[in-house]
Steps between C-alpha positions, in 0.01 A plus 500: 500500500574538871785280615511579872240623749657676799246488784536750785278474810505831685376622837619832646823506300504872417866524606624200303275422201690740270824305564325173413362648176830666404680166544256336257509787251881494494492141368662457158295236317445363152132435582185683607384494861207632698499633857177439691467657846226410747455759773343344809307808615806700607442783746808695386577653158614176329227531236607856414859384438385202291261718298783736404695203365201347316436835327859501373539129414222322312614151610412578866148408616349572841220300658360592841337284765180644648625414848813386682477130410861391547790382286344166396193656336720769340708226337184317390375819332838558336558151361142492369584795272854394398536450122871417490653167404696536826417683823688624804405671826676806641379634833455876509796560733751275319691568177721352228870586518640423153371601158487157332343299785184422300688444173726237658201313640293518181802382297526194724132406480483572125803275453329215687342349189399182684304707755686321777503811722193694616682771693838667538637698797821656634671637812367808683651750742285585803577832666391715794696804381796556268741368764315185618454221246444126481518256208192287431621196308530121505759245393220311320477636145260251342185366670152361443196365688675163512790676677254603774364145528853370548645767733181648658583860413534737205809725476414861581531772239332837546174606330675768292735242348239272336379497141231236428342358189145635505305175522189699598449655155322192374289429810326678786706604801424270800271661759735364769749774403270741687583323828750685723704180542555494123664843489867522407746324272505159675131411437530622138810293448350191666185531288680546168754223569235248604263571212768505229760259644754750369815636662643828626844621394690740727734712289828613657459875525350760732218692333275651766482661843258422783435783744473359853213687662431476874140606429452250216296178506809292576739754652271596789482140628731367771673162464216305667235669285700428185526135599124477565422666168725256315334206678155630406619536141635142488183352651291683243722379216483145630119509498499663156773305319545164673289248310732200540688327780839617376381863505349468849829353622704785348279770652494329841879479499525868404259600779695295759827666392347845548346408839839380621710787363475876547446737211826677429517867595620749240879533530616797298856591404655844487556619145876520559502138621306387194730689261807361678366144480425545129849644452663192659287262293580688181869506586494119515323483163750742348836400645508162679541279194802655329526250213124531431513878524748526214327239285174686436285810545190456717224703667213459750139612467453408867771731637409787267130478586576511874715811459238671285221403743690639799551830318135516390372438855721783628379740229135412556544568870635841398188558286687483167315338208672290231277682248629841607665707228653838572365788294859594435819308578817692574785506250685243710644153446611264776726196506447243776789266581630314807869588463744605228865427422730577209505131409196274478382433148529856375191622688682803636586623150150417386356724773737777391356455150145548631599809697686651203215432256270733695757781509470803726131579440364211706523448876664166579504292818669177603354310796734253669298252705768278659811710564581797718671803352829421676526160330452622143799435270712820487551479122125466450429788740743732318364405159139559607601841639576615144142431380283809470171533691561171683390433859624182670287363785576218743200320651720344768597745772718404795281389790175562309277223367376517144128564491290422192227754571755779560679423173171478310394832650815667365468339156134602466594863571779488239254417214779323309432446129728201433637249750779261391526191722814286540358225723807280551487142627339539843408864568157452657450857625577646156257257332222609738546864390404423140129593497238631258368852547819654646701547181381579150716216366658206683798366304687173550859527380585135440865432580536127564660213316489249786354425841183613671340815361283677757197703399444383143141399577409822679181605319560874539754521217401700193822416310786248500826618341727224367850555359558165328294335228487175697352681804242671279394163357475336844311780678263560207355153560387611847435873470429545125462862388641643823851385399727725292856453374764774543863396438736667749857628472676775690801698386651487850567129448723563198861540605665670203536355152473122489756314285385153389732221616594321178854347502435292187220443254548125547465504878163424661418751772245421772377753752285528810399859574386636837511146638467415868697188578306427821183425302645161407632408844369162621334445165535221244734708283840626614580825323878446505469152347267641233746780426812280479316240291388761245855640466649151456249397235518821297863591557363849545478779754241584764408842630333512841345827616393476863624365832666159522687327788883491488 
């Protein structure tokens, strides 16, 4: 049974269609899907590229128009052949950016047992090149046809973000879909919402990229032309949909708004600006609420999907496919981390463990993403210098901006077999580096017991390593068979023979090992009161290992 039909209209997309197909084929799903491509009489070699894919993958089907009929008729031909319970549309020059985009959307619609929702969408990044991007999103995350009647507009989400219930499987596709004014996601969404009275749910993640094309149907228009096209579209929809006074009123109000206001021009951000903005937002999530930070462990699919999408856009611009596998990876491992100190949850000693495990027969690299060489802890620097076959690299150089494409270019050349990622709480740049097709294995070394954990929902991971049973149990719920358990201890942390503190068999001894007093600051529990109370009640002794105020 086919669960999802991915419909791809294509016209002269020889340069980009492979990226669109690769982004679909990289999807990790628990269901079957079909890819149907309609070529609209391309004059370039689009059909040759598609044919190579269809020969290799039996779920890809190509249909060809006998003339250049336009996007609307291509969609009509595609949806008429779609067998899936759900369908989505991906233009030939756009692509998906994360590997579970379709799975997340299908899970939502499958879980909607009341059939309340007829479509699901998400945020999209629009880009001109790897350094100019813009977020396509809305604050409205739940809407319906009644929403339009009340507010005279529908929130905008990009074509590549939508997954619809296929209401056309049981009936003929309306002939009106052949009209040019019915092309695009808005007419589809209007039609499905009106005829089902269902709703659309916008999920909070970024799952696709829209390539802004100056030669495209929309990109080649100036502001006035875009406004006129939108007006023509609204007038057509009014004539087609408005069968009651309330609908006529809503469309008239929408048309007046558009006549009065200008269509917004495309304002892109530099990649560095976008990464910096995301860094500041993540810093607030991770550190602003100190008492909340120490009360729980939390993560964000939204932040992780943005980082992964930014990295994927950069790699696609470089011509690197997520399906790419090197014929032979070098005998090299790499550890990616923002910074490193002797203290800090034992991560330094854990990294020494990893380096020592591989011995002197493997090349080893550590990439520091957020510190310059001069600021590295001297003890750490000296200790790392004793490791065999180890190269330490600093991605921050004085007076030089970090550049994703430059770093990716170096990593691709290295052909690293295993990459260990220590993401930290807010290291956006590091999270963007974690991508499929660069390393043979992408490994998350889970090291948190509190606060915001960045990068957990990056879909490029092949393995999650946990060191505590509780972490294994928690992460297994989300990432199932990818999670493994490896308890960790390092001899360097043992300071000679340990003599148990046991003054009397009748004395109760309490202890708090490797404790950080500051975790309970401003909380509901005062550590000192807890400590004194336990000693008073037991008449015993307490051993505290860790820092504590005078």
